[in-house]
N, CA, C, O and CB atoms as a CASP TS submission, in Angstrom:
PFRMAT TS
TARGET T0000
AUTHOR 0000-0000-0000
METHOD Language model
MODEL 1
PARENT N/A
ATOM      1  N   MET     1     -56.215  10.437  24.110  1.00  0.00           N
ATOM      2  CA  MET     1     -54.940   9.937  24.566  1.00  0.00           C
ATOM      3  C   MET     1     -54.453   8.770  23.721  1.00  0.00           C
ATOM      4  O   MET     1     -53.262   8.675  23.424  1.00  0.00           O
ATOM      5  CB  MET     1     -55.035   9.528  26.005  1.00  0.00           C
ATOM      6  N   ALA     2     -55.344   7.897  23.339  1.00  0.00           N
ATOM      7  CA  ALA     2     -54.948   6.719  22.566  1.00  0.00           C
ATOM      8  C   ALA     2     -54.364   7.143  21.227  1.00  0.00           C
ATOM      9  O   ALA     2     -53.439   6.518  20.707  1.00  0.00           O
ATOM     10  CB  ALA     2     -56.149   5.776  22.352  1.00  0.00           C
ATOM     11  N   ASP     3     -54.924   8.216  20.681  1.00  0.00           N
ATOM     12  CA  ASP     3     -54.432   8.717  19.396  1.00  0.00           C
ATOM     13  C   ASP     3     -53.002   9.250  19.545  1.00  0.00           C
ATOM     14  O   ASP     3     -52.172   9.038  18.661  1.00  0.00           O
ATOM     15  CB  ASP     3     -55.367   9.826  18.851  1.00  0.00           C
ATOM     16  N   THR     4     -52.714   9.924  20.629  1.00  0.00           N
ATOM     17  CA  THR     4     -51.380  10.453  20.889  1.00  0.00           C
ATOM     18  C   THR     4     -50.371   9.332  21.067  1.00  0.00           C
ATOM     19  O   THR     4     -49.252   9.405  20.559  1.00  0.00           O
ATOM     20  CB  THR     4     -51.392  11.345  22.123  1.00  0.00           C
ATOM     21  N   GLU     5     -50.771   8.297  21.789  1.00  0.00           N
ATOM     22  CA  GLU     5     -49.872   7.152  22.001  1.00  0.00           C
ATOM     23  C   GLU     5     -49.567   6.447  20.683  1.00  0.00           C
ATOM     24  O   GLU     5     -48.434   6.030  20.444  1.00  0.00           O
ATOM     25  CB  GLU     5     -50.493   6.156  22.999  1.00  0.00           C
ATOM     26  N   ARG     6     -50.584   6.316  19.828  1.00  0.00           N
ATOM     27  CA  ARG     6     -50.384   5.671  18.536  1.00  0.00           C
ATOM     28  C   ARG     6     -49.397   6.478  17.689  1.00  0.00           C
ATOM     29  O   ARG     6     -48.521   5.910  17.037  1.00  0.00           O
ATOM     30  CB  ARG     6     -51.729   5.512  17.794  1.00  0.00           C
ATOM     31  N   ILE     7     -49.544   7.786  17.703  1.00  0.00           N
ATOM     32  CA  ILE     7     -48.637   8.658  16.945  1.00  0.00           C
ATOM     33  C   ILE     7     -47.212   8.545  17.486  1.00  0.00           C
ATOM     34  O   ILE     7     -46.252   8.485  16.717  1.00  0.00           O
ATOM     35  CB  ILE     7     -49.117  10.129  17.005  1.00  0.00           C
ATOM     36  N   GLU     8     -47.080   8.517  18.810  1.00  0.00           N
ATOM     37  CA  GLU     8     -45.754   8.370  19.412  1.00  0.00           C
ATOM     38  C   GLU     8     -45.117   7.034  19.037  1.00  0.00           C
ATOM     39  O   GLU     8     -43.913   6.968  18.788  1.00  0.00           O
ATOM     40  CB  GLU     8     -45.846   8.494  20.935  1.00  0.00           C
ATOM     41  N   GLN     9     -45.921   5.971  18.995  1.00  0.00           N
ATOM     42  CA  GLN     9     -45.411   4.662  18.592  1.00  0.00           C
ATOM     43  C   GLN     9     -44.973   4.673  17.127  1.00  0.00           C
ATOM     44  O   GLN     9     -43.946   4.091  16.778  1.00  0.00           O
ATOM     45  CB  GLN     9     -46.479   3.580  18.818  1.00  0.00           C
ATOM     46  N   GLU    10     -45.752   5.335  16.276  1.00  0.00           N
ATOM     47  CA  GLU    10     -45.388   5.433  14.857  1.00  0.00           C
ATOM     48  C   GLU    10     -44.086   6.218  14.683  1.00  0.00           C
ATOM     49  O   GLU    10     -43.243   5.862  13.860  1.00  0.00           O
ATOM     50  CB  GLU    10     -46.525   6.106  14.054  1.00  0.00           C
ATOM     51  N   ILE    11     -43.933   7.271  15.454  1.00  0.00           N
ATOM     52  CA  ILE    11     -42.705   8.074  15.397  1.00  0.00           C
ATOM     53  C   ILE    11     -41.513   7.248  15.859  1.00  0.00           C
ATOM     54  O   ILE    11     -40.444   7.295  15.251  1.00  0.00           O
ATOM     55  CB  ILE    11     -42.840   9.347  16.264  1.00  0.00           C
ATOM     56  N   ALA    12     -41.700   6.494  16.934  1.00  0.00           N
ATOM     57  CA  ALA    12     -40.610   5.643  17.435  1.00  0.00           C
ATOM     58  C   ALA    12     -40.242   4.585  16.405  1.00  0.00           C
ATOM     59  O   ALA    12     -39.063   4.310  16.187  1.00  0.00           O
ATOM     60  CB  ALA    12     -41.010   4.971  18.766  1.00  0.00           C
ATOM     61  N   ALA    13     -41.253   3.989  15.769  1.00  0.00           N
ATOM     62  CA  ALA    13     -40.982   2.981  14.736  1.00  0.00           C
ATOM     63  C   ALA    13     -40.262   3.613  13.543  1.00  0.00           C
ATOM     64  O   ALA    13     -39.341   3.017  12.984  1.00  0.00           O
ATOM     65  CB  ALA    13     -42.299   2.312  14.271  1.00  0.00           C
ATOM     66  N   ALA    14     -40.677   4.804  13.159  1.00  0.00           N
ATOM     67  CA  ALA    14     -40.024   5.500  12.049  1.00  0.00           C
ATOM     68  C   ALA    14     -38.571   5.827  12.390  1.00  0.00           C
ATOM     69  O   ALA    14     -37.692   5.718  11.535  1.00  0.00           O
ATOM     70  CB  ALA    14     -40.789   6.786  11.698  1.00  0.00           C
ATOM     71  N   ARG    15     -38.321   6.224  13.624  1.00  0.00           N
ATOM     72  CA  ARG    15     -36.948   6.509  14.059  1.00  0.00           C
ATOM     73  C   ARG    15     -36.082   5.253  13.992  1.00  0.00           C
ATOM     74  O   ARG    15     -34.935   5.302  13.549  1.00  0.00           O
ATOM     75  CB  ARG    15     -36.944   7.076  15.490  1.00  0.00           C
ATOM     76  N   GLU    16     -36.641   4.135  14.435  1.00  0.00           N
ATOM     77  CA  GLU    16     -35.876   2.881  14.387  1.00  0.00           C
ATOM     78  C   GLU    16     -35.575   2.475  12.951  1.00  0.00           C
ATOM     79  O   GLU    16     -34.468   2.037  12.640  1.00  0.00           O
ATOM     80  CB  GLU    16     -36.643   1.755  15.098  1.00  0.00           C
ATOM     81  N   ASP    17     -36.574   2.624  12.072  1.00  0.00           N
ATOM     82  CA  ASP    17     -36.360   2.306  10.656  1.00  0.00           C
ATOM     83  C   ASP    17     -35.282   3.205  10.063  1.00  0.00           C
ATOM     84  O   ASP    17     -34.425   2.747   9.308  1.00  0.00           O
ATOM     85  CB  ASP    17     -37.672   2.455   9.861  1.00  0.00           C
ATOM     86  N   LEU    18     -35.332   4.473  10.409  1.00  0.00           N
ATOM     87  CA  LEU    18     -34.330   5.415   9.912  1.00  0.00           C
ATOM     88  C   LEU    18     -32.941   5.070  10.434  1.00  0.00           C
ATOM     89  O   LEU    18     -31.958   5.137   9.695  1.00  0.00           O
ATOM     90  CB  LEU    18     -34.698   6.844  10.312  1.00  0.00           C
ATOM     91  N   ALA    19     -32.866   4.703  11.699  1.00  0.00           N
ATOM     92  CA  ALA    19     -31.571   4.324  12.279  1.00  0.00           C
ATOM     93  C   ALA    19     -31.007   3.088  11.582  1.00  0.00           C
ATOM     94  O   ALA    19     -29.811   3.031  11.297  1.00  0.00           O
ATOM     95  CB  ALA    19     -31.712   4.060  13.794  1.00  0.00           C
ATOM     96  N   LYS    20     -31.857   2.101  11.305  1.00  0.00           N
ATOM     97  CA  LYS    20     -31.399   0.903  10.598  1.00  0.00           C
ATOM     98  C   LYS    20     -30.921   1.247   9.192  1.00  0.00           C
ATOM     99  O   LYS    20     -29.908   0.726   8.727  1.00  0.00           O
ATOM    100  CB  LYS    20     -32.521  -0.143  10.532  1.00  0.00           C
ATOM    101  N   THR    21     -31.654   2.124   8.522  1.00  0.00           N
ATOM    102  CA  THR    21     -31.269   2.536   7.171  1.00  0.00           C
ATOM    103  C   THR    21     -29.936   3.261   7.188  1.00  0.00           C
ATOM    104  O   THR    21     -29.079   3.011   6.340  1.00  0.00           O
ATOM    105  CB  THR    21     -32.346   3.431   6.551  1.00  0.00           C
ATOM    106  N   LEU    22     -29.759   4.153   8.144  1.00  0.00           N
ATOM    107  CA  LEU    22     -28.496   4.891   8.246  1.00  0.00           C
ATOM    108  C   LEU    22     -27.335   3.957   8.564  1.00  0.00           C
ATOM    109  O   LEU    22     -26.236   4.137   8.040  1.00  0.00           O
ATOM    110  CB  LEU    22     -28.598   5.981   9.318  1.00  0.00           C
ATOM    111  N   ASP    23     -27.563   2.970   9.411  1.00  0.00           N
ATOM    112  CA  ASP    23     -26.517   1.990   9.722  1.00  0.00           C
ATOM    113  C   ASP    23     -26.142   1.196   8.477  1.00  0.00           C
ATOM    114  O   ASP    23     -24.963   0.952   8.221  1.00  0.00           O
ATOM    115  CB  ASP    23     -26.982   1.037  10.843  1.00  0.00           C
ATOM    116  N   ALA    24     -27.143   0.795   7.708  1.00  0.00           N
ATOM    117  CA  ALA    24     -26.878   0.045   6.474  1.00  0.00           C
ATOM    118  C   ALA    24     -26.103   0.900   5.476  1.00  0.00           C
ATOM    119  O   ALA    24     -25.191   0.405   4.813  1.00  0.00           O
ATOM    120  CB  ALA    24     -28.196  -0.439   5.843  1.00  0.00           C
ATOM    121  N   LEU    25     -26.458   2.173   5.364  1.00  0.00           N
ATOM    122  CA  LEU    25     -25.747   3.069   4.457  1.00  0.00           C
ATOM    123  C   LEU    25     -24.305   3.294   4.912  1.00  0.00           C
ATOM    124  O   LEU    25     -23.394   3.371   4.088  1.00  0.00           O
ATOM    125  CB  LEU    25     -26.480   4.407   4.357  1.00  0.00           C
ATOM    126  N   ALA    26     -24.107   3.396   6.210  1.00  0.00           N
ATOM    127  CA  ALA    26     -22.750   3.584   6.737  1.00  0.00           C
ATOM    128  C   ALA    26     -21.872   2.384   6.409  1.00  0.00           C
ATOM    129  O   ALA    26     -20.697   2.541   6.075  1.00  0.00           O
ATOM    130  CB  ALA    26     -22.787   3.810   8.259  1.00  0.00           C
ATOM    131  N   VAL    27     -22.439   1.193   6.503  1.00  0.00           N
ATOM    132  CA  VAL    27     -21.678  -0.013   6.187  1.00  0.00           C
ATOM    133  C   VAL    27     -21.365  -0.053   4.691  1.00  0.00           C
ATOM    134  O   VAL    27     -20.242  -0.366   4.296  1.00  0.00           O
ATOM    135  CB  VAL    27     -22.460  -1.281   6.614  1.00  0.00           C
ATOM    136  N   ARG    28     -22.359   0.264   3.863  1.00  0.00           N
ATOM    137  CA  ARG    28     -22.171   0.204   2.410  1.00  0.00           C
ATOM    138  C   ARG    28     -21.207   1.278   1.909  1.00  0.00           C
ATOM    139  O   ARG    28     -20.519   1.067   0.911  1.00  0.00           O
ATOM    140  CB  ARG    28     -23.511   0.351   1.703  1.00  0.00           C
ATOM    141  N   ALA    29     -21.147   2.418   2.583  1.00  0.00           N
ATOM    142  CA  ALA    29     -20.313   3.523   2.131  1.00  0.00           C
ATOM    143  C   ALA    29     -18.944   3.548   2.812  1.00  0.00           C
ATOM    144  O   ALA    29     -18.194   4.508   2.640  1.00  0.00           O
ATOM    145  CB  ALA    29     -21.023   4.829   2.374  1.00  0.00           C
ATOM    146  N   ASN    30     -18.612   2.528   3.568  1.00  0.00           N
ATOM    147  CA  ASN    30     -17.326   2.461   4.250  1.00  0.00           C
ATOM    148  C   ASN    30     -16.198   2.416   3.214  1.00  0.00           C
ATOM    149  O   ASN    30     -16.150   1.483   2.412  1.00  0.00           O
ATOM    150  CB  ASN    30     -17.264   1.222   5.186  1.00  0.00           C
ATOM    151  N   PRO    31     -15.289   3.397   3.210  1.00  0.00           N
ATOM    152  CA  PRO    31     -14.229   3.440   2.201  1.00  0.00           C
ATOM    153  C   PRO    31     -13.336   2.199   2.190  1.00  0.00           C
ATOM    154  O   PRO    31     -12.924   1.743   1.123  1.00  0.00           O
ATOM    155  CB  PRO    31     -13.379   4.654   2.422  1.00  0.00           C
ATOM    156  N   GLN    32     -13.039   1.659   3.353  1.00  0.00           N
ATOM    157  CA  GLN    32     -12.188   0.467   3.404  1.00  0.00           C
ATOM    158  C   GLN    32     -12.884  -0.719   2.741  1.00  0.00           C
ATOM    159  O   GLN    32     -12.259  -1.479   2.002  1.00  0.00           O
ATOM    160  CB  GLN    32     -11.824   0.122   4.863  1.00  0.00           C
ATOM    161  N   ARG    33     -14.173  -0.870   3.007  1.00  0.00           N
ATOM    162  CA  ARG    33     -14.926  -1.958   2.403  1.00  0.00           C
ATOM    163  C   ARG    33     -15.028  -1.770   0.894  1.00  0.00           C
ATOM    164  O   ARG    33     -14.912  -2.734   0.138  1.00  0.00           O
ATOM    165  CB  ARG    33     -16.320  -2.051   3.023  1.00  0.00           C
ATOM    166  N   LEU    34     -15.245  -0.535   0.457  1.00  0.00           N
ATOM    167  CA  LEU    34     -15.316  -0.259  -0.977  1.00  0.00           C
ATOM    168  C   LEU    34     -13.989  -0.583  -1.658  1.00  0.00           C
ATOM    169  O   LEU    34     -13.973  -1.158  -2.746  1.00  0.00           O
ATOM    170  CB  LEU    34     -15.693   1.209  -1.224  1.00  0.00           C
ATOM    171  N   ALA    35     -12.882  -0.217  -1.023  1.00  0.00           N
ATOM    172  CA  ALA    35     -11.562  -0.517  -1.588  1.00  0.00           C
ATOM    173  C   ALA    35     -11.313  -2.021  -1.631  1.00  0.00           C
ATOM    174  O   ALA    35     -10.790  -2.538  -2.617  1.00  0.00           O
ATOM    175  CB  ALA    35     -10.459   0.176  -0.774  1.00  0.00           C
ATOM    176  N   ASP    36     -11.684  -2.713  -0.574  1.00  0.00           N
ATOM    177  CA  ASP    36     -11.511  -4.172  -0.551  1.00  0.00           C
ATOM    178  C   ASP    36     -12.352  -4.846  -1.631  1.00  0.00           C
ATOM    179  O   ASP    36     -11.890  -5.774  -2.294  1.00  0.00           O
ATOM    180  CB  ASP    36     -11.886  -4.733   0.828  1.00  0.00           C
ATOM    181  N   ASP    37     -13.585  -4.378  -1.804  1.00  0.00           N
ATOM    182  CA  ASP    37     -14.446  -4.950  -2.840  1.00  0.00           C
ATOM    183  C   ASP    37     -13.874  -4.698  -4.235  1.00  0.00           C
ATOM    184  O   ASP    37     -13.891  -5.587  -5.086  1.00  0.00           O
ATOM    185  CB  ASP    37     -15.863  -4.366  -2.738  1.00  0.00           C
ATOM    186  N   ALA    38     -13.366  -3.481  -4.467  1.00  0.00           N
ATOM    187  CA  ALA    38     -12.780  -3.159  -5.775  1.00  0.00           C
ATOM    188  C   ALA    38     -11.542  -4.005  -6.031  1.00  0.00           C
ATOM    189  O   ALA    38     -11.328  -4.483  -7.146  1.00  0.00           O
ATOM    190  CB  ALA    38     -12.424  -1.662  -5.858  1.00  0.00           C
ATOM    191  N   LYS    39     -10.738  -4.187  -5.010  1.00  0.00           N
ATOM    192  CA  LYS    39      -9.529  -5.010  -5.147  1.00  0.00           C
ATOM    193  C   LYS    39      -9.900  -6.452  -5.468  1.00  0.00           C
ATOM    194  O   LYS    39      -9.281  -7.078  -6.329  1.00  0.00           O
ATOM    195  CB  LYS    39      -8.682  -4.954  -3.858  1.00  0.00           C
ATOM    196  N   THR    40     -10.899  -6.976  -4.784  1.00  0.00           N
ATOM    197  CA  THR    40     -11.344  -8.351  -5.020  1.00  0.00           C
ATOM    198  C   THR    40     -11.873  -8.512  -6.441  1.00  0.00           C
ATOM    199  O   THR    40     -11.573  -9.502  -7.107  1.00  0.00           O
ATOM    200  CB  THR    40     -12.428  -8.748  -4.004  1.00  0.00           C
ATOM    201  N   ARG    41     -12.657  -7.543  -6.907  1.00  0.00           N
ATOM    202  CA  ARG    41     -13.187  -7.616  -8.277  1.00  0.00           C
ATOM    203  C   ARG    41     -12.074  -7.508  -9.308  1.00  0.00           C
ATOM    204  O   ARG    41     -12.102  -8.204 -10.323  1.00  0.00           O
ATOM    205  CB  ARG    41     -14.218  -6.508  -8.511  1.00  0.00           C
ATOM    206  N   ALA    42     -11.089  -6.641  -9.059  1.00  0.00           N
ATOM    207  CA  ALA    42      -9.976  -6.491  -9.999  1.00  0.00           C
ATOM    208  C   ALA    42      -9.152  -7.766 -10.078  1.00  0.00           C
ATOM    209  O   ALA    42      -8.773  -8.196 -11.167  1.00  0.00           O
ATOM    210  CB  ALA    42      -9.084  -5.315  -9.591  1.00  0.00           C
ATOM    211  N   ILE    43      -8.879  -8.362  -8.950  1.00  0.00           N
ATOM    212  CA  ILE    43      -8.102  -9.613  -8.934  1.00  0.00           C
ATOM    213  C   ILE    43      -8.875 -10.717  -9.642  1.00  0.00           C
ATOM    214  O   ILE    43      -8.293 -11.499 -10.393  1.00  0.00           O
ATOM    215  CB  ILE    43      -7.768 -10.041  -7.479  1.00  0.00           C
ATOM    216  N   ALA    44     -10.174 -10.785  -9.408  1.00  0.00           N
ATOM    217  CA  ALA    44     -10.994 -11.804 -10.068  1.00  0.00           C
ATOM    218  C   ALA    44     -10.994 -11.589 -11.578  1.00  0.00           C
ATOM    219  O   ALA    44     -10.926 -12.549 -12.346  1.00  0.00           O
ATOM    220  CB  ALA    44     -12.440 -11.778  -9.523  1.00  0.00           C
ATOM    221  N   ALA    45     -11.070 -10.336 -12.000  1.00  0.00           N
ATOM    222  CA  ALA    45     -11.071 -10.049 -13.442  1.00  0.00           C
ATOM    223  C   ALA    45      -9.716 -10.400 -14.058  1.00  0.00           C
ATOM    224  O   ALA    45      -9.656 -10.970 -15.147  1.00  0.00           O
ATOM    225  CB  ALA    45     -11.406  -8.557 -13.702  1.00  0.00           C
ATOM    226  N   LEU    46      -8.641 -10.063 -13.368  1.00  0.00           N
ATOM    227  CA  LEU    46      -7.308 -10.355 -13.908  1.00  0.00           C
ATOM    228  C   LEU    46      -7.001 -11.845 -13.919  1.00  0.00           C
ATOM    229  O   LEU    46      -6.178 -12.300 -14.714  1.00  0.00           O
ATOM    230  CB  LEU    46      -6.249  -9.628 -13.104  1.00  0.00           C
ATOM    231  N   ASN    47      -7.646 -12.605 -13.053  1.00  0.00           N
ATOM    232  CA  ASN    47      -7.415 -14.047 -13.015  1.00  0.00           C
ATOM    233  C   ASN    47      -8.279 -14.820 -13.997  1.00  0.00           C
ATOM    234  O   ASN    47      -8.125 -16.034 -14.128  1.00  0.00           O
ATOM    235  CB  ASN    47      -7.659 -14.561 -11.632  1.00  0.00           C
ATOM    236  N   SER    48      -9.187 -14.139 -14.690  1.00  0.00           N
ATOM    237  CA  SER    48      -9.989 -14.849 -15.689  1.00  0.00           C
ATOM    238  C   SER    48      -9.082 -15.158 -16.883  1.00  0.00           C
ATOM    239  O   SER    48      -8.246 -14.333 -17.252  1.00  0.00           O
ATOM    240  CB  SER    48     -11.248 -14.000 -16.131  1.00  0.00           C
ATOM    241  N   PRO    49      -9.239 -16.334 -17.489  1.00  0.00           N
ATOM    242  CA  PRO    49      -8.340 -16.748 -18.572  1.00  0.00           C
ATOM    243  C   PRO    49      -8.280 -15.759 -19.738  1.00  0.00           C
ATOM    244  O   PRO    49      -7.203 -15.522 -20.284  1.00  0.00           O
ATOM    245  CB  PRO    49      -8.767 -18.090 -19.090  1.00  0.00           C
ATOM    246  N   ALA    50      -9.402 -15.187 -20.121  1.00  0.00           N
ATOM    247  CA  ALA    50      -9.410 -14.261 -21.259  1.00  0.00           C
ATOM    248  C   ALA    50      -8.498 -13.060 -21.001  1.00  0.00           C
ATOM    249  O   ALA    50      -7.713 -12.675 -21.868  1.00  0.00           O
ATOM    250  CB  ALA    50     -10.843 -13.781 -21.548  1.00  0.00           C
ATOM    251  N   VAL    51      -8.601 -12.484 -19.835  1.00  0.00           N
ATOM    252  CA  VAL    51      -7.785 -11.311 -19.515  1.00  0.00           C
ATOM    253  C   VAL    51      -6.335 -11.722 -19.286  1.00  0.00           C
ATOM    254  O   VAL    51      -5.417 -11.050 -19.758  1.00  0.00           O
ATOM    255  CB  VAL    51      -8.338 -10.585 -18.272  1.00  0.00           C
ATOM    256  N   LYS    52      -6.128 -12.806 -18.575  1.00  0.00           N
ATOM    257  CA  LYS    52      -4.781 -13.257 -18.254  1.00  0.00           C
ATOM    258  C   LYS    52      -3.984 -13.521 -19.532  1.00  0.00           C
ATOM    259  O   LYS    52      -2.858 -13.043 -19.667  1.00  0.00           O
ATOM    260  CB  LYS    52      -4.832 -14.522 -17.383  1.00  0.00           C
ATOM    261  N   TYR    53      -4.559 -14.280 -20.473  1.00  0.00           N
ATOM    262  CA  TYR    53      -3.837 -14.626 -21.691  1.00  0.00           C
ATOM    263  C   TYR    53      -3.664 -13.423 -22.615  1.00  0.00           C
ATOM    264  O   TYR    53      -2.673 -13.335 -23.340  1.00  0.00           O
ATOM    265  CB  TYR    53      -4.559 -15.740 -22.423  1.00  0.00           C
ATOM    266  N   THR    54      -4.614 -12.504 -22.594  1.00  0.00           N
ATOM    267  CA  THR    54      -4.477 -11.270 -23.376  1.00  0.00           C
ATOM    268  C   THR    54      -3.315 -10.441 -22.844  1.00  0.00           C
ATOM    269  O   THR    54      -2.519  -9.920 -23.625  1.00  0.00           O
ATOM    270  CB  THR    54      -5.788 -10.445 -23.340  1.00  0.00           C
ATOM    271  N   LEU    55      -3.212 -10.316 -21.538  1.00  0.00           N
ATOM    272  CA  LEU    55      -2.112  -9.546 -20.952  1.00  0.00           C
ATOM    273  C   LEU    55      -0.764 -10.222 -21.212  1.00  0.00           C
ATOM    274  O   LEU    55       0.232  -9.546 -21.468  1.00  0.00           O
ATOM    275  CB  LEU    55      -2.330  -9.371 -19.440  1.00  0.00           C
ATOM    276  N   ILE    56      -0.735 -11.546 -21.145  1.00  0.00           N
ATOM    277  CA  ILE    56       0.509 -12.268 -21.440  1.00  0.00           C
ATOM    278  C   ILE    56       0.904 -12.030 -22.892  1.00  0.00           C
ATOM    279  O   ILE    56       2.069 -11.764 -23.186  1.00  0.00           O
ATOM    280  CB  ILE    56       0.350 -13.790 -21.160  1.00  0.00           C
ATOM    281  N   GLY    57      -0.061 -12.127 -23.795  1.00  0.00           N
ATOM    282  CA  GLY    57       0.215 -11.885 -25.215  1.00  0.00           C
ATOM    283  C   GLY    57       0.711 -10.473 -25.466  1.00  0.00           C
ATOM    284  O   GLY    57       1.658 -10.274 -26.226  1.00  0.00           O
ATOM    285  N   ALA    58       0.087  -9.501 -24.840  1.00  0.00           N
ATOM    286  CA  ALA    58       0.520  -8.111 -25.007  1.00  0.00           C
ATOM    287  C   ALA    58       1.926  -7.930 -24.452  1.00  0.00           C
ATOM    288  O   ALA    58       2.733  -7.211 -25.041  1.00  0.00           O
ATOM    289  CB  ALA    58      -0.461  -7.142 -24.309  1.00  0.00           C
ATOM    290  N   GLY    59       2.229  -8.569 -23.332  1.00  0.00           N
ATOM    291  CA  GLY    59       3.576  -8.481 -22.764  1.00  0.00           C
ATOM    292  C   GLY    59       4.617  -9.079 -23.680  1.00  0.00           C
ATOM    293  O   GLY    59       5.717  -8.541 -23.811  1.00  0.00           O
ATOM    294  N   VAL    60       4.282 -10.192 -24.317  1.00  0.00           N
ATOM    295  CA  VAL    60       5.217 -10.830 -25.260  1.00  0.00           C
ATOM    296  C   VAL    60       5.454  -9.918 -26.450  1.00  0.00           C
ATOM    297  O   VAL    60       6.593  -9.749 -26.885  1.00  0.00           O
ATOM    298  CB  VAL    60       4.675 -12.203 -25.737  1.00  0.00           C
ATOM    299  N   VAL    61       4.391  -9.328 -26.982  1.00  0.00           N
ATOM    300  CA  VAL    61       4.534  -8.427 -28.134  1.00  0.00           C
ATOM    301  C   VAL    61       5.391  -7.218 -27.759  1.00  0.00           C
ATOM    302  O   VAL    61       6.278  -6.834 -28.522  1.00  0.00           O
ATOM    303  CB  VAL    61       3.142  -7.962 -28.642  1.00  0.00           C
ATOM    304  N   VAL    62       5.144  -6.620 -26.613  1.00  0.00           N
ATOM    305  CA  VAL    62       5.928  -5.467 -26.172  1.00  0.00           C
ATOM    306  C   VAL    62       7.389  -5.872 -25.985  1.00  0.00           C
ATOM    307  O   VAL    62       8.293  -5.129 -26.368  1.00  0.00           O
ATOM    308  CB  VAL    62       5.354  -4.882 -24.857  1.00  0.00           C
ATOM    309  N   SER    63       7.621  -7.033 -25.403  1.00  0.00           N
ATOM    310  CA  SER    63       8.996  -7.511 -25.209  1.00  0.00           C
ATOM    311  C   SER    63       9.706  -7.693 -26.540  1.00  0.00           C
ATOM    312  O   SER    63      10.866  -7.306 -26.680  1.00  0.00           O
ATOM    313  CB  SER    63       9.002  -8.831 -24.430  1.00  0.00           C
ATOM    314  N   ILE    64       9.032  -8.271 -27.508  1.00  0.00           N
ATOM    315  CA  ILE    64       9.634  -8.469 -28.837  1.00  0.00           C
ATOM    316  C   ILE    64       9.960  -7.130 -29.476  1.00  0.00           C
ATOM    317  O   ILE    64      11.035  -6.965 -30.053  1.00  0.00           O
ATOM    318  CB  ILE    64       8.689  -9.278 -29.753  1.00  0.00           C
ATOM    319  N   VAL    65       9.051  -6.179 -29.383  1.00  0.00           N
ATOM    320  CA  VAL    65       9.289  -4.850 -29.970  1.00  0.00           C
ATOM    321  C   VAL    65      10.481  -4.183 -29.296  1.00  0.00           C
ATOM    322  O   VAL    65      11.309  -3.584 -29.982  1.00  0.00           O
ATOM    323  CB  VAL    65       8.028  -3.956 -29.838  1.00  0.00           C
ATOM    324  N   ILE    66      10.586  -4.266 -28.010  1.00  0.00           N
ATOM    325  CA  ILE    66      11.705  -3.646 -27.284  1.00  0.00           C
ATOM    326  C   ILE    66      13.016  -4.305 -27.671  1.00  0.00           C
ATOM    327  O   ILE    66      14.005  -3.615 -27.920  1.00  0.00           O
ATOM    328  CB  ILE    66      11.492  -3.745 -25.759  1.00  0.00           C
ATOM    329  N   VAL    67      13.040  -5.624 -27.725  1.00  0.00           N
ATOM    330  CA  VAL    67      14.271  -6.338 -28.103  1.00  0.00           C
ATOM    331  C   VAL    67      14.682  -5.960 -29.522  1.00  0.00           C
ATOM    332  O   VAL    67      15.867  -5.748 -29.780  1.00  0.00           O
ATOM    333  CB  VAL    67      14.075  -7.875 -27.993  1.00  0.00           C
ATOM    334  N   ARG    68      13.740  -5.874 -30.431  1.00  0.00           N
ATOM    335  CA  ARG    68      14.051  -5.496 -31.820  1.00  0.00           C
ATOM    336  C   ARG    68      14.607  -4.066 -31.879  1.00  0.00           C
ATOM    337  O   ARG    68      15.534  -3.788 -32.639  1.00  0.00           O
ATOM    338  CB  ARG    68      12.784  -5.616 -32.714  1.00  0.00           C
ATOM    339  N   LYS    69      14.044  -3.179 -31.086  1.00  0.00           N
ATOM    340  CA  LYS    69      14.540  -1.791 -31.075  1.00  0.00           C
ATOM    341  C   LYS    69      15.974  -1.743 -30.539  1.00  0.00           C
ATOM    342  O   LYS    69      16.801  -0.989 -31.051  1.00  0.00           O
ATOM    343  CB  LYS    69      13.613  -0.882 -30.213  1.00  0.00           C
ATOM    344  N   ILE    70      16.267  -2.533 -29.527  1.00  0.00           N
ATOM    345  CA  ILE    70      17.614  -2.547 -28.946  1.00  0.00           C
ATOM    346  C   ILE    70      18.610  -3.149 -29.918  1.00  0.00           C
ATOM    347  O   ILE    70      19.723  -2.642 -30.061  1.00  0.00           O
ATOM    348  CB  ILE    70      17.628  -3.329 -27.626  1.00  0.00           C
ATOM    349  N   VAL    71      18.221  -4.231 -30.591  1.00  0.00           N
ATOM    350  CA  VAL    71      19.131  -4.945 -31.494  1.00  0.00           C
ATOM    351  C   VAL    71      19.419  -4.123 -32.739  1.00  0.00           C
ATOM    352  O   VAL    71      20.556  -4.121 -33.213  1.00  0.00           O
ATOM    353  CB  VAL    71      18.541  -6.303 -31.889  1.00  0.00           C
ATOM    354  N   THR    72      18.435  -3.428 -33.283  1.00  0.00           N
ATOM    355  CA  THR    72      18.658  -2.667 -34.520  1.00  0.00           C
ATOM    356  C   THR    72      19.128  -1.289 -34.315  1.00  0.00           C
ATOM    357  O   THR    72      19.347  -0.561 -35.282  1.00  0.00           O
ATOM    358  CB  THR    72      17.446  -2.613 -35.304  1.00  0.00           C
TER
END
């Protein structure tokens, strides 16, 4: 009997571990959370000086090219 009880306890512990793992996976795979994380990372990347000034420079170059095309 003691052996059966030990096995039942191990099964119950394994079930609880599995339930915790599944809950953690559900939280990590939540589409809304993934979208929010991607948005936060994109905003952080765009706010870094290297990217910000590169985009400003590219915008200035494109603006100059467009103005030159219109004028000529």
